[in-house]
C-alpha positions in Angstrom: 106.1 70.2 93.4 109.5 71.8 92.0 107.3 73.1 88.8 104.5 74.4 91.1 107.7 75.7 93.0 108.7 77.3 89.8 105.4 78.3 88.7 104.6 80.2 92.0 107.7 81.9 92.1 106.8 83.8 89.2 103.7 85.3 90.9 105.9 86.2 93.8 108.1 87.6 91.8 105.5 90.0 90.3 104.1 90.5 93.7 106.9 91.7 94.9 108.3 94.0 92.6 104.3 95.6 92.5 104.4 96.0 96.1 108.0 97.6 96.1 107.2 99.7 92.6 103.7 100.8 94.6 105.6 101.7 97.9 108.4 103.7 96.2 105.6 105.5 94.2 103.3 106.3 97.4 106.2 107.8 99.1 107.6 109.6 96.5 104.2 111.0 95.2 103.0 111.6 99.1 99.9 109.8 98.8 97.6 108.1 101.2 98.0 104.9 102.4 94.6 103.1 101.1 93.2 99.7 101.3 94.8 98.4 97.8 98.1 99.6 99.3 97.3 97.5 102.0 96.2 94.5 100.2 98.9 94.5 97.7 101.6 94.5 100.8 99.4 91.4 102.5 98.7 89.5 99.3 102.9 89.7 98.6 103.0 88.2 102.5 100.5 85.3 101.8 102.5 84.6 98.0 105.7 84.8 99.8 104.8 82.7 102.9 103.0 79.9 100.1 106.0 79.8 98.1 107.9 79.0 101.1 106.0 76.0 102.3 105.7 75.1 98.9 109.7 75.5 98.2 110.6 73.7 101.9 108.5 70.5 100.8 110.4 70.5 97.2 113.3 71.1 99.3 113.5 67.9 101.6 112.7 66.0 98.2 115.7 67.5 96.2 118.5 65.9 95.3 120.4 68.8 96.8 119.2 68.3 99.9 120.4 65.0 99.7 123.9 65.5 97.9 124.4 68.1 101.3 123.0 65.3 103.6 125.1 63.1 102.1 128.4 64.7 101.6 128.0 68.1 102.6 132.0 68.9 101.5 131.3 67.8 97.6 128.1 69.7 98.0 129.9 73.2 99.5 132.8 72.6 97.5 130.6 72.7 93.5 129.0 75.9 93.3 125.7 74.9 91.1 125.2 72.3 94.3 126.1 74.9 96.7 123.1 77.4 95.4 120.9 75.1 95.4 121.5 73.3 98.3 122.5 76.2 101.0 122.7 80.0 99.3 119.1 79.9 97.7 117.0 78.6 100.5 118.7 80.4 103.0 118.4 83.5 100.6 114.6 83.2 100.0 114.1 82.5 104.0 115.6 85.9 105.2 114.3 87.5 102.3 110.7 86.2 103.5 111.5 87.1 107.2 112.4 90.8 106.0 108.9 90.6 104.4 106.9 89.3 107.6 108.6 92.2 109.6 107.8 94.5 107.2 104.2 93.5 107.0 104.5 94.0 110.8 106.0 96.9 111.3 103.9 98.7 108.9 100.9 98.2 110.8 102.4 99.6 113.6 103.0 103.1 112.4 100.2 105.5 111.6 101.3 108.2 109.0 100.9 106.9 105.2 104.7 107.5 104.4 106.0 105.9 107.1 104.0 103.2 106.0 105.5 103.4 102.0 108.8 103.7 103.6 108.6 100.5 105.4 107.1 98.5 102.6 109.9 100.1 100.2 112.8 99.3 102.6 111.9 96.1 103.6 109.9 94.7 100.8 112.6 96.5 98.5 115.7 95.2 100.5 114.0 91.5 100.1 112.9 91.7 96.4 117.0 92.7 95.8 117.7 89.3 97.5 115.6 87.0 95.8 116.9 88.3 92.1 120.1 87.1 93.9 119.4 84.0 94.4 117.2 82.7 92.1 118.7 79.8 90.2 118.6 81.5 86.9 119.4 78.5 84.7 117.1 76.3 86.2 114.3 78.8 86.3 114.3 79.0 82.7 113.8 75.7 81.8 110.5 75.4 83.2 108.9 77.8 80.6 
């Protein structure tokens, strides 16, 4: 499950970057919001939610959760354990919440500029959160 979570993260990161870049370009170039833009946003939403489900499955089986559950003080005192037991899951859930809010808000606006702006803001903040809390040292070990 950990391996699936790690490899699916590459897909999530790529589509999230594409969605943010696409939204910024669409906003700057004053493009019309098309089905391609809609599908990219939707695929990003779906990919991140799949990653959430995989991640939650892995999290509750992980040694970091077990450490947090058995000895929270020690887990919180060690930065590498705290990252994987608390900071990474919390930040990724927050990022997925922002993506979900961005998706919901974009459906309520009519103008293309507003749709791109909504994606750029919400998906962009989510991308920054994801990049800030990827456990890079663990991630590169799966390559």
